[in-house]
C-alpha positions, -999 to 999 in steps of 0.1 A, spaced: 50 -210 -332 68 -180 -318 105 -177 -309 112 -191 -275 81 -213 -273 86 -250 -265 84 -276 -292 71 -303 -268 49 -304 -236 53 -338 -219 47 -365 -245 31 -342 -270 48 -325 -299 35 -289 -306 27 -281 -342 14 -245 -338 -7 -220 -320 -45 -223 -321 -51 -192 -300 -44 -173 -268 -67 -160 -241 -67 -148 -205 -59 -182 -191 -30 -192 -215 -20 -203 -249 -37 -231 -268 -15 -252 -291 -22 -279 -317 -2 -310 -309 1 -346 -316 5 -375 -291 23 -408 -292 -5 -423 -312 -3 -395 -338 -38 -382 -330 -41 -344 -330 -49 -328 -297 -55 -293 -283 -31 -283 -254 -38 -254 -231 -7 -242 -213 -15 -218 -184 1 -184 -181 32 -182 -158 15 -158 -134 -14 -182 -129 11 -208 -117 31 -186 -94 16 -200 -62 35 -231 -52 4 -249 -41 -16 -238 -71 -4 -265 -95 -16 -293 -73 -50 -277 -67 -54 -269 -104 -46 -304 -115 -69 -319 -89 -98 -297 -100 -92 -303 -137 -88 -341 -132 -125 -343 -125 -132 -330 -161 -119 -364 -174 -151 -380 -160 -173 -360 -183 -190 -382 -210 -180 -370 -245 -215 -359 -255 -210 -326 -274 -178 -318 -255 -141 -318 -263 -130 -347 -241 -102 -340 -216 -75 -365 -221 -49 -357 -194 -32 -330 -175 5 -324 -168 31 -298 -157 60 -283 -177 83 -256 -165 61 -255 -133 31 -245 -154 1 -269 -157 -12 -278 -191 -44 -296 -202 -47 -320 -231 -81 -324 -248 -96 -337 -279 -89 -314 -309 -121 -303 -327 -115 -288 -361 -137 -257 -368 -142 -221 -358 -156 -210 -325 -192 -199 -323 -179 -164 -317 -159 -164 -349 -187 -181 -369 -212 -154 -360 -187 -127 -367 -178 -140 -401 -211 -155 -413 -238 -138 -393 -263 -150 -367 -278 -185 -368 -315 -194 -372 -338 -222 -379 -324 -258 -376 -288 -246 -372 -298 -226 -341 -318 -254 -328 -289 -279 -332 -267 -254 -314 -291 -251 -285 -295 -289 -282 -258 -296 -285 -246 -271 -260 -274 -281 -235 -263 -317 -240 -227 -307 -232 -238 -289 -200 -259 -319 -189 -230 -342 -194 -207 -318 -175 -231 -314 -146 -236 -352 -144 -199 -355 -137 -202 -330 -108 -185 -302 -128 -196 -266 -133 -182 -249 -164 -185 -213 -151 -171 -198 -183 -197 -208 -209 -196 -184 -238 -194 -183 -276 -156 -185 -276 -159 -218 -258 -182 -234 -283 -165 -250 -313 -186 -255 -344 -172 -289 -353 -179 -308 -385 -202 -331 -366 -220 -305 -345 -212 -280 -317 -188 -289 -290 -182 -272 -256 -146 -268 -245 -127 -255 -214 -151 -269 -188 -137 -273 -153 -109 -248 -159 -127 -218 -144 -134 -238 -113 -97 -248 -111 -85 -212 -115 -110 -199 -90 -97 -224 -64 -62 -211 -66 -49 -183 -44 -33 -166 -74 -67 -153 -87 -73 -117 -79 -106 -102 -66 -119 -101 -102 -145 -128 -107 -136 -157 -130 -156 -155 -162 -165 -132 -191 -187 -103 -178 -213 -104 -206 -220 -141 -199 -217 -141 -162 -247 -148 -139 -258 -124 -112 -245 -147 -85 -210 -148 -101 -209 -111 -103 -219 -108 -66 -191 -132 -56 -215 -159 -46 -212 -197 -52 -216 -204 -89 -233 -238 -94 -249 -254 -124 -276 -226 -127 -248 -202 -135 -240 -223 -166 -276 -222 -177 -276 -184 -174 -244 -182 -196 -259 -208 -220 -289 -186 -225 -266 -156 -232 -247 -177 -257 -278 -187 -275 -289 -151 -278 -255 -142 -291 -258 -169 -317 -293 -157 -328 -287 -120 -327 -249 -114 -328 -251 -96 -295 -251 -105 -258 -285 -100 -242 -270 -75 -218 -247 -57 -242 -209 -56 -247 -201 -20 -239 -187 -6 -206 -182 -30 -178 -203 -11 -152 -232 -8 -178 -231 -46 -185 -230 -55 -148 -259 -32 -141 -280 -47 -168 -273 -82 -157 -282 -74 -121 -312 -52 -128 -322 -50 -164 -342 -71 -188 -324 -90 -216 -327 -80 -252 -336 -111 -272 -340 -96 -306 -360 -118 -330 -354 -150 -311 -386 -171 -315 -406 -193 -292 -403 -220 -280 -366 -214 -277 -372 -178 -266 -392 -190 -236 -365 -215 -226 -339 -187 -228 -361 -164 -207 -364 -191 -180 -326 -196 -179 -320 -158 -176 -339 -156 -143 -319 -134 -119 -321 -160 -91 -302 -193 -97 -329 -214 -81 -354 -200 -106 -336 -215 -136 -341 -250 -152 -314 -276 -151 -295 -285 -183 -314 -318 -185 -347 -300 -181 -337 -276 -209 -327 -306 -230 -360 -324 -224 -379 -294 -235 -359 -289 -266 -363 -325 -276 -400 -325 -265 -395 -354 -242 -418 -360 -213 -393 -378 -191 -355 -384 -189 -341 -418 -198 -307 -434 -199 -303 -426 -236 -313 -390 -234 -277 -376 -239 -271 -400 -267 -303 -390 -284 -295 -353 -279 -260 -357 -293 -275 -373 -324 -301 -345 -327 -273 -319 -324 -252 -334 -351 -248 -314 -383 -263 -329 -415 -238 -354 -429 -218 -339 -458 -222 -353 -492 -198 -381 -499 -187 -414 -484 -177 -402 -449 -200 -414 -421 -209 -393 -391 -189 -397 -360 -203 -426 -339 -220 -415 -307 -205 -430 -275 -228 -449 -251 -244 -429 -224 -230 -425 -189 -253 -438 -162 -242 -413 -135 -270 -395 -116 -275 -359 -123 -254 -338 -100 -275 -316 -78 -271 -279 -81 -252 -260 -55 -272 -252 -24 -295 -238 -18 -311 -253 -43 -368 -238 -69 -380 -229 -94 -400 -245 -118 -371 -262 -131 -350 -283 -108 -340 -319 -107 -360 -342 -85 -349 -344 -49 -336 -373 -29 -361 -391 -7 -369 -375 26 -358 -388 59 -386 -406 78 -409 -383 97 -426 -392 129 -450 -363 131 -481 -351 114 -491 -364 79 -480 -333 60 -444 -341 70 -428 -362 44 -411 -361 11 -378 -341 9 -377 -309 -11 -363 -310 -46 -328 -298 -46 -326 -261 -52 -363 -253 -48 -375 -229 -21 -407 -212 -32 -433 -186 -27 -447 -194 6 -479 -193 26 -477 -163 47 -454 -171 75 -452 -140 97 -417 -129 96 -399 -98 108 -400 -71 81 -383 -38 79 -405 -8 72 -389 26 80 -377 25 116 -390 -10 118 -374 -43 125 -342 -53 108 -346 -63 72 -343 -100 66 -326 -113 35 -350 -118 6 -357 -154 -1 -364 -162 -38 -399 -174 -44 -405 -201 -69 -431 -219 -87 -430 -257 -84 -414 -280 -108 -432 -302 -131 -447 -335 -120 -432 -370 -125 -400 -359 -143 -372 -333 -135 -382 -314 -166 -414 -299 -179 -419 -313 -214 -419 -288 -242 -451 -282 -261 -456 -304 -292 -474 -275 -309 -480 -238 -301 -506 -233 -275 -516 -205 -252 -517 -215 -215 -539 -196 -191 -527 -162 -182 -497 -162 -205 -494 -134 -231 -469 -154 -252 -482 -175 -281 -463 -206 -268 -456 -217 -232 -420 -222 -222 -410 -258 -217 -410 -254 -180 -426 -233 -153 -407 -202 -157 -398 -188 -123 -393 -156 -112 -379 -128 -109 -350 -147 -72 -355 -139 -58 -372 -107 -58 -387 -74 -69 -424 -73 -62 -434 -68 -26 -444 -101 -12 -475 -100 9 -485 -121 38 -471 -116 71 -440 -134 61 -405 -131 70 -388 -99 63 -406 -81 37 -419 -110 17 -405 -105 -17 -408 -120 -50 -385 -143 -66 -357 -121 -78 -332 -103 -57 -326 -69 -72 -290 -61 -66 -293 -24 -73 -279 1 -97 -253 12 -71 -228 -10 -88 -223 15 -116 -189 27 -107 -153 16 -105 -141 -20 -107 -168 -46 -104 -153 -64 -74 -146 -32 -55 -180 -18 -61 -197 -50 -49 -177 -51 -18 -184 -14 -10 -221 -18 -17 -224 -49 5 -203 -32 32 -226 -2 33 -257 -24 34 -244 -45 62 -231 -15 82 -264 3 78 -284 -27 88 -262 -33 118 -267 3 129 -304 -2 126 -302 -33 148 -283 -14 175 -305 16 176 -328 16 206 -320 -20 214 -328 -34 248 -298 -56 250 -316 -81 271 -321 -117 262 -339 -128 293 -376 -137 290 -395 -104 292 -421 -98 319 -457 -102 308 -466 -71 329 -479 -41 310 -457 -11 305 -485 13 314 -513 11 339 -539 -8 318 -561 -37 328 -547 -68 310 -570 -94 294 -542 -119 295 -535 -147 319 -504 -144 340 -496 -181 340 -476 -187 309 -456 -218 297 -425 -214 277 -410 -237 251 -378 -237 230 -383 -240 193 -363 -267 174 -340 -255 146 -337 -219 158 -328 -199 189 -363 -189 199 -387 -193 228 -425 -191 228 -447 -181 257 -483 -192 257 -514 -201 276 -543 -225 267 -567 -196 268 -549 -176 241 -571 -168 211 -541 -175 187 -514 -201 186 -481 -206 169 -489 -235 145 -460 -233 120 -427 -215 115 -400 -213 89 -363 -211 95 -337 -199 70 -307 -221 68 -274 -223 48 -265 -193 28 -299 -175 33 -315 -191 3 -331 -222 17 -360 -223 41 -372 -253 62 -406 -254 78 -417 -267 112 -454 -274 115 -470 -282 149 -485 -316 154 -517 -324 172 -495 -332 203 -482 -297 203 -447 -306 192 -429 -289 163 -410 -311 138 -391 -303 107 -411 -310 75 -400 -311 39 -431 -322 20 -446 -288 13 -434 -253 7 -457 -240 34 -487 -252 54 -517 -234 68 -538 -249 96 -575 -244 96 -589 -226 127 -606 -258 140 -572 -276 137 -586 -304 115 -572 -296 81 -537 -285 70 -534 -269 36 -501 -277 20 -486 -257 -9 -474 -285 -32 -440 -285 -48 -451 -297 -82 -477 -290 -108 -501 -319 -117 -496 -338 -149 -520 -315 -167 -501 -285 -155 -523 -273 -126 -508 -262 -93 -527 -281 -67 -532 -275 -30 -532 -305 -7 -559 -306 20 -546 -330 47 -571 -344 72 -550 -343 104 -570 -371 121 -568 -397 93 -539 -385 72 -561 -385 40 -549 -361 14 -572 -344 -11 -554 -325 -39 -575 -296 -53 -564 -281 -86 -561 -243 -86 -545 -223 -114 -527 -235 -145 -490 -231 -154 -474 -206 -156 -495 -191 -128 -491 -202 -92 -507 -192 -59 -496 -180 -24 -510 -167 9 -535 -192 23 -563 -176 44 -590 -197 60 -625 -186 69 -634 -186 106 -656 -217 101 -627 -236 85 -649 -244 54 -632 -223 27 -596 -215 19 -586 -183 0 -555 -182 -21 -539 -153 -41 -531 -160 -77 -496 -150 -86 -479 -145 -120 -441 -149 -117 -434 -144 -154 -422 -108 -152 -394 -91 -134 -416 -91 -102 -444 -113 -91 -478 -99 -97 -512 -107 -81 -538 -116 -107 -568 -126 -87 -579 -152 -61 -590 -188 -57 -617 -200 -33 -613 -236 -22 -643 -255 -8 -626 -279 17 -655 -303 21 -663 -305 -17 -627 -306 -27 -633 -280 -55 -619 -246 -64 -632 -215 -81 -607 -192 -99 -613 -155 -102 -590 -135 -124 -586 -98 -117 -564 -78 -141 -559 -45 -124 -524 -31 -122 -533 -11 -91 -537 -43 -71 -508 -64 -85 -486 -58 -54 -508 -72 -27 -526 -103 -15 -562 -112 -8 -579 -114 26 -613 -126 37 -636 -99 51 -650 -105 86 -682 -122 74 -664 -143 47 -688 -130 20 -661 -109 2 -624 -105 -2 -601 -75 -1 -567 -65 -12 -543 -35 -12 -542 -11 -41 -519 17 -52 -530 37 -82 -502 62 -80 -523 88 -63 -537 69 -33 -531 38 -13 -559 18 2 -581 -13 2 -604 -26 -25 -632 -51 -19 -645 -77 -44 -674 -101 -42 -667 -138 -48 -675 -134 -85 -645 -111 -87 -665 -78 -91 -652 -47 -75 -678 -36 -49 -660 -10 -28 -629 11 -25 -614 27 6 -588 52 -6 -563 71 15 -562 45 43 -527 32 35 -515 -3 26 -522 -34 46 -492 -50 63 -496 -81 41 -496 -105 70 -518 -134 78 -548 -119 97 -531 -86 95 -560 -67 79 -593 -73 95 -601 -79 131 -619 -112 140 -653 -95 139 -644 -77 107 -654 -43 121 -618 -29 121 -588 -31 100 -551 -21 105 -528 -7 78 -495 12 75 -505 48 80 -506 66 47 -483 94 58 -459 71 78 -456 34 69 -437 27 102 -468 35 123 -500 14 124 -534 31 118 -567 14 128 -599 21 108 -636 15 111 -644 -7 81 -680 5 77 -672 42 76 -635 43 66 -627 66 95 -595 63 115 -601 51 151 -566 49 165 -529 57 156 -509 44 185 -472 51 192 -458 17 202 -428 -6 200 -442 -23 169 -422 -24 137 -445 -47 118 -481 -58 126 -484 -95 122 -521 -100 130 -550 -95 154 -551 -110 189 -587 -101 193 -609 -71 183 -590 -47 206 -554 -60 204 -528 -68 177 -495 -86 178 -463 -75 161 -425 -77 158 -407 -51 180 -386 -26 162 -353 -28 180 -335 -60 181 -300 -59 197 -296 -93 212 -333 -104 213 -362 -94 191 -398 -102 202 -433 -107 190 -456 -88 214 -492 -79 219 -503 -43 221 -537 -25 226 -551 4 206 -532 28 228 -499 12 220 -495 -5 255 -473 -36 255 -494 -63 272 -477 -96 265 -447 -113 248 -455 -142 226 -420 -150 212 -384 -140 218 -355 -148 195 -320 -138 186 -326 -149 150 -354 -126 139 -340 -124 104 -340 -162 100 -374 -169 116 -409 -166 101 -436 -174 127 -471 -183 116 -500 -180 140 -535 -195 136 -567 -184 154 -580 -210 179 -611 -192 190 
């Protein structure tokens, strides 16, 4: 004890100092019963706000609900000299940080026990509705009966007080990307920090370094972790937890199930895990500490939005009164790679850029966790010798360019925050970067805007005969500020759309029923309607029990569902494309295991037979695109970029390369956005100006048109002589319009004030 320090705090006598950190001093004390306790007394400056003490005590009080599985149990809280203190169970032993520093990294059974024990602690903490938010080696005590996690709930309490400065709460080397960016830190942030802690235990270093603050922040946001000699299967679990996007990470219980090689959770899972994490009993008469009974609280759902391969099962869906595909609520925290909804994208001078939604692969079947492998194996398409215990997600949100006419520029799972953060204080840099992005985007929205929100006239802007009927009906879309304009004679029809909700991380889809009404659906990630309107293909939210990602073919007349297996974990699929006769469905194989999603081939589904043929294509030049049917349905095509030319490559249905059209530019990656209905023409982003559409003769590869128009992004073909697109400018209202090969605006299909939150999906009707 130092001069001037108190000898008592409340009912507890202080015996000495255990340590001091950024939050306050920790003392060893004894209570009325004589038991030793650890008491953390907060710094005076943290308690300066008059209302802070009440808020702090209210937040920390929740920590007393945490079951004492591998944690130091919080006993009570109090106030002395207007400074709050927290009394918790005293665990004798060094911190993990000190243990590694003095004795070196852990390996073998000791490392496994540490991983199990700390994951058990997080699972118990999350069950109580608490988020640790400062998980790190210094907050893991290597007790005589196994590792224990301390200081949970304190970071949340500090963050809730008005005395906290703009600096994020947490230790930079162990903070998740969302914490650094000032976003809500839910349970996934703890899993990111857990993975960093395990890497430190195994290597002695944080996976993102411990040098200058800007360098560490940049690596966390944009770099790949350094895992040293960390071995599978723990290595694969750590990789899954270090996904940049929070929804791409597993839950603590999913990690735990994988480490214990359980196939499903049970009421005794934490008790079993605590026993597995216990250190070997020392020689002598002393018995190991008894394990308390498990707590039967439900797993606390992650902070919204909640997918990735690893999320807890979702609550049941509300009853649906529409088409068959509309049922089952989405698992919490699991948006995913989608079928190509055609959303506003932002090529140069194009429409405003929409926020990137993280794509995800579905969670495992039956249980909230994917069981870890009992023995090393090599799943399809995975270079690692052993598969991770769960479908490792993304990138999160999202580095690879997503294809399919989806919302903004459909991007992969990881959001790349950008190296612009390499300067100054972290919080200031983040604010500046965000401010610049927002200001730039807003200027782009204002430039050339029409400022009108009234329904546009269907009249052409130039003297051109119009093939379109003048009698149009309009309808407001539920869930979004948008109006559609259509006629029964139209060759295409809006059959599905997605709306971004919440904090721009969760998407809800609205398929159209046979009655023409749109209704919210939560059963599938996306749905694609066949041209004859008889079958809806739903991208399922889970792998099958044997680890295949299935596609559901739903008979819209009878409601019968046929699940067809496609690729095996860790691969997934996206971008459904039907043949004109509605007999076959084309899916693009996607590999989400790297920093960006890669396209690795295609799947052809025979709808009548309920079978699928998988064709793998390992060509780095085509890993950024999606596959389309050619006009006759006898071959498929995709974009390529070999570093010298951008164009289109054609493959037969056996996966053999049969033709290359170089120098024609990249497709727009939208549903129906490559080939015209007859297959004679195709449209791409001009090779010398990606903001301008170029039309090409497929047989000869010659350019047939390069119109100047209002289009910012081509979404698809109306017929062989017209395409539809998002307009560039969007002040007030943005529109989906139809133009001809000369760039004349002939018709408005949709108008909205929420272009960045809306992804429309059109199907061909004739």
